[in-house]
N, CA, C and O atoms as a GROMACS GRO file, in nm:
protein
  384
    1MET      N    1  13.951  13.523   9.930
    1MET     CA    2  13.857  13.435   9.973
    1MET      C    3  13.887  13.303   9.910
    1MET      O    4  13.911  13.293   9.789
    2ARG      N    5  13.886  13.198   9.994
    2ARG     CA    6  13.900  13.060   9.948
    2ARG      C    7  13.782  12.966  10.007
    2ARG      O    8  13.713  13.002  10.102
    3ILE      N    9  13.769  12.859   9.948
    3ILE     CA   10  13.673  12.765  10.001
    3ILE      C   11  13.750  12.644  10.056
    3ILE      O   12  13.832  12.587   9.985
    4GLU      N   13  13.723  12.603  10.192
    4GLU     CA   14  13.798  12.495  10.245
    4GLU      C   15  13.690  12.391  10.298
    4GLU      O   16  13.574  12.424  10.324
    5LEU      N   17  13.739  12.264  10.310
    5LEU     CA   18  13.655  12.157  10.370
    5LEU      C   19  13.657  12.171  10.509
    5LEU      O   20  13.744  12.241  10.562
    6TYR      N   21  13.566  12.110  10.578
    6TYR     CA   22  13.562  12.105  10.724
    6TYR      C   23  13.685  12.056  10.792
    6TYR      O   24  13.749  11.957  10.754
    7GLN      N   25  13.717  12.132  10.898
    7GLN     CA   26  13.836  12.099  10.982
    7GLN      C   27  13.791  12.126  11.118
    7GLN      O   28  13.707  12.213  11.141
    8LEU      N   29  13.843  12.058  11.205
    8LEU     CA   30  13.795  12.078  11.355
    8LEU      C   31  13.819  12.220  11.398
    8LEU      O   32  13.747  12.262  11.488
    9ILE      N   33  13.906  12.294  11.350
    9ILE     CA   34  13.939  12.423  11.382
    9ILE      C   35  13.818  12.524  11.343
    9ILE      O   36  13.810  12.637  11.392
   10TYR      N   37  13.727  12.474  11.250
   10TYR     CA   38  13.615  12.559  11.206
   10TYR      C   39  13.492  12.514  11.270
   10TYR      O   40  13.388  12.565  11.230
   11ARG      N   41  13.488  12.429  11.359
   11ARG     CA   42  13.366  12.375  11.421
   11ARG      C   43  13.298  12.478  11.496
   11ARG      O   44  13.176  12.486  11.480
   12LYS      N   45  13.362  12.566  11.583
   12LYS     CA   46  13.297  12.692  11.643
   12LYS      C   47  13.241  12.780  11.542
   12LYS      O   48  13.134  12.836  11.562
   13ASP      N   49  13.313  12.796  11.426
   13ASP     CA   50  13.257  12.894  11.330
   13ASP      C   51  13.135  12.839  11.268
   13ASP      O   52  13.044  12.916  11.237
   14PHE      N   53  13.125  12.706  11.248
   14PHE     CA   54  12.999  12.649  11.191
   14PHE      C   55  12.882  12.684  11.297
   14PHE      O   56  12.774  12.730  11.260
   15VAL      N   57  12.910  12.662  11.412
   15VAL     CA   58  12.802  12.689  11.522
   15VAL      C   59  12.769  12.830  11.517
   15VAL      O   60  12.653  12.867  11.505
   16ARG      N   61  12.877  12.917  11.527
   16ARG     CA   62  12.860  13.066  11.548
   16ARG      C   63  12.780  13.120  11.420
   16ARG      O   64  12.675  13.183  11.435
   17LEU      N   65  12.824  13.097  11.310
   17LEU     CA   66  12.765  13.140  11.187
   17LEU      C   67  12.623  13.106  11.167
   17LEU      O   68  12.542  13.192  11.134
   18ASN      N   69  12.589  12.976  11.188
   18ASN     CA   70  12.451  12.931  11.176
   18ASN      C   71  12.362  12.978  11.284
   18ASN      O   72  12.248  13.013  11.256
   19SER      N   73  12.408  12.982  11.407
   19SER     CA   74  12.333  13.037  11.522
   19SER      C   75  12.290  13.175  11.506
   19SER      O   76  12.173  13.209  11.527
   20GLU      N   77  12.392  13.264  11.465
   20GLU     CA   78  12.367  13.417  11.441
   20GLU      C   79  12.268  13.420  11.337
   20GLU      O   80  12.170  13.490  11.361
   21TRP      N   81  12.271  13.356  11.221
   21TRP     CA   82  12.177  13.369  11.107
   21TRP      C   83  12.042  13.323  11.152
   21TRP      O   84  11.946  13.397  11.134
   22ILE      N   85  12.028  13.199  11.212
   22ILE     CA   86  11.902  13.157  11.258
   22ILE      C   87  11.828  13.241  11.361
   22ILE      O   88  11.705  13.254  11.362
   23ARG      N   89  11.915  13.298  11.450
   23ARG     CA   90  11.845  13.377  11.563
   23ARG      C   91  11.807  13.516  11.502
   23ARG      O   92  11.716  13.583  11.550
   24LYS      N   93  11.874  13.553  11.401
   24LYS     CA   94  11.830  13.691  11.335
   24LYS      C   95  11.698  13.683  11.270
   24LYS      O   96  11.623  13.781  11.275
   25PHE      N   97  11.661  13.568  11.204
   25PHE     CA   98  11.544  13.549  11.130
   25PHE      C   99  11.432  13.458  11.186
   25PHE      O  100  11.312  13.471  11.160
   26PHE      N  101  11.485  13.369  11.262
   26PHE     CA  102  11.389  13.271  11.328
   26PHE      C  103  11.423  13.243  11.472
   26PHE      O  104  11.456  13.335  11.546
   27HIS      N  105  11.416  13.110  11.515
   27HIS     CA  106  11.469  13.075  11.640
   27HIS      C  107  11.523  12.938  11.634
   27HIS      O  108  11.472  12.855  11.557
   28LEU      N  109  11.622  12.910  11.709
   28LEU     CA  110  11.679  12.772  11.705
   28LEU      C  111  11.587  12.668  11.741
   28LEU      O  112  11.529  12.678  11.849
   29GLU      N  113  11.567  12.576  11.672
   29GLU     CA  114  11.477  12.454  11.705
   29GLU      C  115  11.559  12.333  11.734
   29GLU      O  116  11.679  12.328  11.707
   30HIS      N  117  11.494  12.237  11.788
   30HIS     CA  118  11.552  12.118  11.830
   30HIS      C  119  11.652  12.060  11.710
   30HIS      O  120  11.770  12.030  11.727
   31SER      N  121  11.590  12.052  11.603
   31SER     CA  122  11.674  11.997  11.486
   31SER      C  123  11.796  12.073  11.461
   31SER      O  124  11.896  12.015  11.421
   32ASP      N  125  11.795  12.204  11.483
   32ASP     CA  126  11.920  12.288  11.464
   32ASP      C  127  12.020  12.253  11.575
   32ASP      O  128  12.139  12.242  11.546
   33HIS      N  129  11.980  12.236  11.695
   33HIS     CA  130  12.069  12.209  11.801
   33HIS      C  131  12.131  12.055  11.772
   33HIS      O  132  12.249  12.031  11.796
   34VAL      N  133  12.048  11.965  11.722
   34VAL     CA  134  12.108  11.844  11.688
   34VAL      C  135  12.215  11.841  11.599
   34VAL      O  136  12.313  11.769  11.619
   35ILE      N  137  12.202  11.922  11.489
   35ILE     CA  138  12.305  11.937  11.383
   35ILE      C  139  12.423  12.014  11.434
   35ILE      O  140  12.538  11.971  11.420
   36LEU      N  141  12.397  12.127  11.493
   36LEU     CA  142  12.505  12.215  11.537
   36LEU      C  143  12.586  12.157  11.652
   36LEU      O  144  12.704  12.189  11.663
   37ASN      N  145  12.528  12.069  11.744
   37ASN     CA  146  12.600  12.002  11.843
   37ASN      C  147  12.683  11.880  11.805
   37ASN      O  148  12.767  11.835  11.883
   38ASP      N  149  12.660  11.826  11.685
   38ASP     CA  150  12.727  11.714  11.628
   38ASP      C  151  12.746  11.718  11.474
   38ASP      O  152  12.705  11.622  11.408
   39PRO      N  153  12.800  11.814  11.418
   39PRO     CA  154  12.807  11.810  11.261
   39PRO      C  155  12.887  11.702  11.220
   39PRO      O  156  12.857  11.650  11.112
   40GLU      N  157  12.984  11.656  11.285
   40GLU     CA  158  13.060  11.534  11.240
   40GLU      C  159  12.966  11.410  11.230
   40GLU      O  160  12.967  11.340  11.128
   41GLY      N  161  12.887  11.383  11.330
   41GLY     CA  162  12.794  11.275  11.326
   41GLY      C  163  12.679  11.284  11.231
   41GLY      O  164  12.642  11.192  11.159
   42TYR      N  165  12.623  11.406  11.236
   42TYR     CA  166  12.506  11.421  11.154
   42TYR      C  167  12.523  11.442  10.997
   42TYR      O  168  12.442  11.402  10.913
   43ILE      N  169  12.643  11.514  10.971
   43ILE     CA  170  12.672  11.548  10.836
   43ILE      C  171  12.787  11.467  10.779
   43ILE      O  172  12.771  11.393  10.682
   44LEU      N  173  12.900  11.483  10.838
   44LEU     CA  174  13.024  11.416  10.778
   44LEU      C  175  13.028  11.269  10.780
   44LEU      O  176  13.070  11.208  10.681
   45ASN      N  177  12.985  11.206  10.888
   45ASN     CA  178  12.989  11.068  10.898
   45ASN      C  179  12.881  10.996  10.824
   45ASN      O  180  12.881  10.874  10.810
   46GLN      N  181  12.783  11.081  10.772
   46GLN     CA  182  12.680  11.024  10.690
   46GLN      C  183  12.699  11.046  10.540
   46GLN      O  184  12.607  11.030  10.460
   47GLY      N  185  12.827  11.084  10.504
   47GLY     CA  186  12.857  11.102  10.366
   47GLY      C  187  12.846  11.237  10.317
   47GLY      O  188  12.860  11.262  10.197
   48GLY      N  189  12.820  11.329  10.408
   48GLY     CA  190  12.804  11.480  10.364
   48GLY      C  191  12.938  11.553  10.374
   48GLY      O  192  13.043  11.494  10.397
   49GLN      N  193  12.929  11.679  10.357
   49GLN     CA  194  13.048  11.765  10.367
   49GLN      C  195  13.006  11.906  10.414
   49GLN      O  196  12.893  11.948  10.391
   50ILE      N  197  13.100  11.980  10.480
   50ILE     CA  198  13.072  12.106  10.518
   50ILE      C  199  13.195  12.188  10.459
   50ILE      O  200  13.313  12.154  10.466
   51PHE      N  201  13.142  12.309  10.396
   51PHE     CA  202  13.234  12.388  10.328
   51PHE      C  203  13.248  12.523  10.399
   51PHE      O  204  13.151  12.569  10.458
   52PHE      N  205  13.362  12.586  10.396
   52PHE     CA  206  13.378  12.710  10.457
   52PHE      C  207  13.444  12.817  10.365
   52PHE      O  208  13.537  12.789  10.289
   53ALA      N  209  13.393  12.937  10.377
   53ALA     CA  210  13.453  13.049  10.299
   53ALA      C  211  13.552  13.106  10.408
   53ALA      O  212  13.513  13.136  10.521
   54VAL      N  213  13.681  13.119  10.366
   54VAL     CA  214  13.782  13.163  10.457
   54VAL      C  215  13.849  13.290  10.394
   54VAL      O  216  13.893  13.287  10.278
   55ASP      N  217  13.856  13.399  10.472
   55ASP     CA  218  13.909  13.520  10.414
   55ASP      C  219  14.062  13.523  10.416
   55ASP      O  220  14.116  13.423  10.465
   56ASP      N  221  14.135  13.613  10.373
   56ASP     CA  222  14.277  13.619  10.358
   56ASP      C  223  14.343  13.632  10.492
   56ASP      O  224  14.466  13.623  10.503
   57GLU      N  225  14.265  13.654  10.597
   57GLU     CA  226  14.323  13.657  10.733
   57GLU      C  227  14.285  13.528  10.817
   57GLU      O  228  14.293  13.521  10.939
   58ASN      N  229  14.245  13.430  10.733
   58ASN     CA  230  14.222  13.290  10.787
   58ASN      C  231  14.101  13.283  10.877
   58ASN      O  232  14.095  13.197  10.965
   59HIS      N  233  13.998  13.376  10.855
   59HIS     CA  234  13.877  13.375  10.938
   59HIS      C  235  13.769  13.309  10.855
   59HIS      O  236  13.751  13.342  10.738
   60ALA      N  237  13.700  13.221  10.913
   60ALA     CA  238  13.578  13.152  10.848
   60ALA      C  239  13.470  13.265  10.850
   60ALA      O  240  13.424  13.314  10.953
   61VAL      N  241  13.437  13.300  10.729
   61VAL     CA  242  13.321  13.407  10.722
   61VAL      C  243  13.193  13.355  10.660
   61VAL      O  244  13.095  13.429  10.648
   62GLY      N  245  13.192  13.225  10.619
   62GLY     CA  246  13.078  13.165  10.571
   62GLY      C  247  13.084  13.012  10.569
   62GLY      O  248  13.192  12.955  10.572
   63CYS      N  249  12.969  12.947  10.564
   63CYS     CA  250  12.969  12.801  10.561
   63CYS      C  251  12.844  12.747  10.493
   63CYS      O  252  12.743  12.817  10.486
   64CYS      N  253  12.846  12.632  10.447
   64CYS     CA  254  12.739  12.563  10.397
   64CYS      C  255  12.758  12.412  10.419
   64CYS      O  256  12.871  12.366  10.436
   65ALA      N  257  12.647  12.334  10.420
   65ALA     CA  258  12.662  12.191  10.439
   65ALA      C  259  12.600  12.113  10.332
   65ALA      O  260  12.492  12.155  10.290
   66LEU      N  261  12.657  11.997  10.276
   66LEU     CA  262  12.570  11.909  10.201
   66LEU      C  263  12.548  11.793  10.284
   66LEU      O  264  12.641  11.724  10.326
   67VAL      N  265  12.405  11.766  10.312
   67VAL     CA  266  12.364  11.662  10.392
   67VAL      C  267  12.325  11.556  10.297
   67VAL      O  268  12.241  11.575  10.208
   68HIS      N  269  12.389  11.440  10.315
   68HIS     CA  270  12.362  11.314  10.239
   68HIS      C  271  12.235  11.245  10.288
   68HIS      O  272  12.223  11.214  10.407
   69HIS      N  273  12.137  11.220  10.191
   69HIS     CA  274  12.021  11.134  10.230
   69HIS      C  275  12.037  10.996  10.166
   69HIS      O  276  12.002  10.977  10.049
   70ALA      N  277  12.090  10.898  10.243
   70ALA     CA  278  12.115  10.767  10.201
   70ALA      C  279  11.997  10.703  10.135
   70ALA      O  280  12.010  10.626  10.039
   71ASP      N  281  11.886  10.734  10.187
   71ASP     CA  282  11.755  10.670  10.136
   71ASP      C  283  11.729  10.696   9.999
   71ASP      O  284  11.684  10.607   9.927
   72THR      N  285  11.756  10.822   9.952
   72THR     CA  286  11.732  10.862   9.811
   72THR      C  287  11.856  10.882   9.728
   72THR      O  288  11.849  10.899   9.606
   73GLY      N  289  11.975  10.881   9.799
   73GLY     CA  290  12.099  10.893   9.735
   73GLY      C  291  12.114  11.047   9.692
   73GLY      O  292  12.195  11.077   9.605
   74SER      N  293  12.042  11.134   9.748
   74SER     CA  294  12.052  11.266   9.712
   74SER      C  295  12.114  11.354   9.828
   74SER      O  296  12.127  11.309   9.942
   75TYR      N  297  12.152  11.485   9.791
   75TYR     CA  298  12.215  11.565   9.878
   75TYR      C  299  12.126  11.688   9.903
   75TYR      O  300  12.058  11.736   9.812
   76GLU      N  301  12.128  11.736  10.023
   76GLU     CA  302  12.062  11.869  10.059
   76GLU      C  303  12.156  11.981  10.098
   76GLU      O  304  12.235  11.966  10.191
   77LEU      N  305  12.148  12.091  10.028
   77LEU     CA  306  12.217  12.202  10.070
   77LEU      C  307  12.167  12.263  10.194
   77LEU      O  308  12.054  12.313  10.187
   78ALA      N  309  12.230  12.268  10.308
   78ALA     CA  310  12.169  12.301  10.428
   78ALA      C  311  12.280  12.396  10.510
   78ALA      O  312  12.394  12.414  10.467
   79LYS      N  313  12.236  12.446  10.617
   79LYS     CA  314  12.313  12.532  10.712
   79LYS      C  315  12.406  12.624  10.644
   79LYS      O  316  12.524  12.632  10.681
   80MET      N  317  12.355  12.697  10.540
   80MET     CA  318  12.428  12.794  10.476
   80MET      C  319  12.426  12.933  10.564
   80MET      O  320  12.317  12.978  10.600
   81ALA      N  321  12.534  12.992  10.593
   81ALA     CA  322  12.533  13.120  10.656
   81ALA      C  323  12.658  13.203  10.619
   81ALA      O  324  12.768  13.149  10.603
   82VAL      N  325  12.639  13.324  10.609
   82VAL     CA  326  12.752  13.410  10.587
   82VAL      C  327  12.754  13.529  10.699
   82VAL      O  328  12.653  13.591  10.734
   83ASP      N  329  12.868  13.549  10.743
   83ASP     CA  330  12.886  13.666  10.844
   83ASP      C  331  12.823  13.784  10.799
   83ASP      O  332  12.844  13.820  10.683
   84GLU      N  333  12.750  13.848  10.873
   84GLU     CA  334  12.673  13.976  10.836
   84GLU      C  335  12.759  14.080  10.772
   84GLU      O  336  12.714  14.151  10.682
   85HIS      N  337  12.892  14.091  10.819
   85HIS     CA  338  12.970  14.197  10.768
   85HIS      C  339  13.035  14.159  10.624
   85HIS      O  340  13.101  14.240  10.558
   86CYS      N  341  13.009  14.032  10.583
   86CYS     CA  342  13.064  13.987  10.462
   86CYS      C  343  12.952  13.968  10.354
   86CYS      O  344  12.981  13.938  10.238
   87GLN      N  345  12.830  13.985  10.394
   87GLN     CA  346  12.724  13.964  10.303
   87GLN      C  347  12.717  14.067  10.189
   87GLN      O  348  12.758  14.182  10.206
   88GLY      N  349  12.668  14.026  10.078
   88GLY     CA  350  12.667  14.118   9.958
   88GLY      C  351  12.796  14.118   9.884
   88GLY      O  352  12.808  14.200   9.792
   89HIS      N  353  12.884  14.044   9.908
   89HIS     CA  354  13.017  14.033   9.830
   89HIS      C  355  13.038  13.899   9.758
   89HIS      O  356  13.152  13.868   9.723
   90GLY      N  357  12.939  13.820   9.735
   90GLY     CA  358  12.942  13.700   9.665
   90GLY      C  359  12.993  13.574   9.735
   90GLY      O  360  13.025  13.473   9.674
   91THR      N  361  12.999  13.588   9.872
   91THR     CA  362  13.039  13.475   9.953
   91THR      C  363  12.946  13.355   9.940
   91THR      O  364  12.986  13.241   9.917
   92GLY      N  365  12.831  13.385   9.957
   92GLY     CA  366  12.720  13.278   9.948
   92GLY      C  367  12.724  13.214   9.812
   92GLY      O  368  12.706  13.093   9.803
   93TYR      N  369  12.745  13.287   9.707
   93TYR     CA  370  12.747  13.237   9.567
   93TYR      C  371  12.866  13.143   9.558
   93TYR      O  372  12.850  13.036   9.497
   94LEU      N  373  12.984  13.174   9.613
   94LEU     CA  374  13.094  13.088   9.613
   94LEU      C  375  13.070  12.968   9.680
   94LEU      O  376  13.103  12.863   9.624
   95LEU      N  377  13.014  12.965   9.804
   95LEU     CA  378  12.978  12.848   9.874
   95LEU      C  379  12.885  12.766   9.793
   95LEU      O  380  12.904  12.645   9.782
   96GLY      N  381  12.785  12.824   9.736
   96GLY     CA  382  12.681  12.734   9.662
   96GLY      C  383  12.754  12.667   9.540
   96GLY      O  384  12.692  12.591   9.465
   0.00000   0.00000   0.00000
């Protein structure tokens, strides 16, 4: 398992992982759609970053974002999700 920075090849994984997690426990809200439809604009271009946990077969199995809040100079850990089949093995811990 390794941690990689956002690359366009992982964009669909960011959407998939977060959508699955949110739908399992909640429901997708407007704010979720905004972020998931434009992670580059909402997160990356605002000074944030998206991290991916990638397994030995090069599959993204988890992700999390650091959203930069320019008004306070702080960062928010957001959009953290781990594939259901990979939960319980420390993937979320590595991402955090």
